[in-house]
C-alpha positions, 0 to 999 in steps of 0.5 A: 945516139946513146939513147938509141944504142940503149933502146937497141940493146934493150930490145935485143935482150928482151927475147933472152930475158923472156926465155929465162923467165919461162925457164924459171917459171917451168922450174917454179911450177915443177917445184910447186913454188906458186908465189914465185910462179905468180911473180914470174907470170906478172913479170911477163913469163908465158903461162902457156910455156912448155918444158923441153919435153913439150909438156905445158905448165898446166899439165906439169902442175896437174901431174905433180898434184899441185892444186895451188899452182894449177889454180894460179895458172888457170887464173893467169889464162893458161889454156886448160885444153893444152896437151903435151907431145903425146896428147896428154892434158892436165885432166888426163894426168890428174885423173890418172894420178887420182887428184880429185880436187884438181879434176874438179878445178879443171872441170869447173874451168871448162876443160874438154872432158873427152880429150884423148891422148895419141893412144886414144886414152881419155881421162875417163879411161885413165881413171877407170884403169887406176880405180879412182871411183870419185874421179870417175863420178866427177867425169861422168857428171861432167859429160865424159863418155867412154870412146870405146863403147 
């Protein structure tokens, strides 16, 4: 009976433990603690978790310019085409902020270079607006097209 009770308690606590790991993973990604993020992923945290605002981890890492965290998330199976509630992807965020190495990494990972957010803005449009010439070159080489043409 005691073993049955312990097993039931274990399974009852698993969702709480998992949610706590995801919260910790979000905090690790936001603060650029890549080693902690890797450890949490190995322990079972969801690599595609979203913060309370609905932003996927990969989008958060890209917006913060943390290349090592982006690499770790992709290597752990994060959905490179995941978008936030406004439709922004990791690529649109990295392009807007001028993170060339992250843009290159995302392109090499097979991200859809023509994803557009809810306002119809693609990575190409955001990079153009911000004047990030190197990113424009990378996106164009990868097949990005201006949807407004």
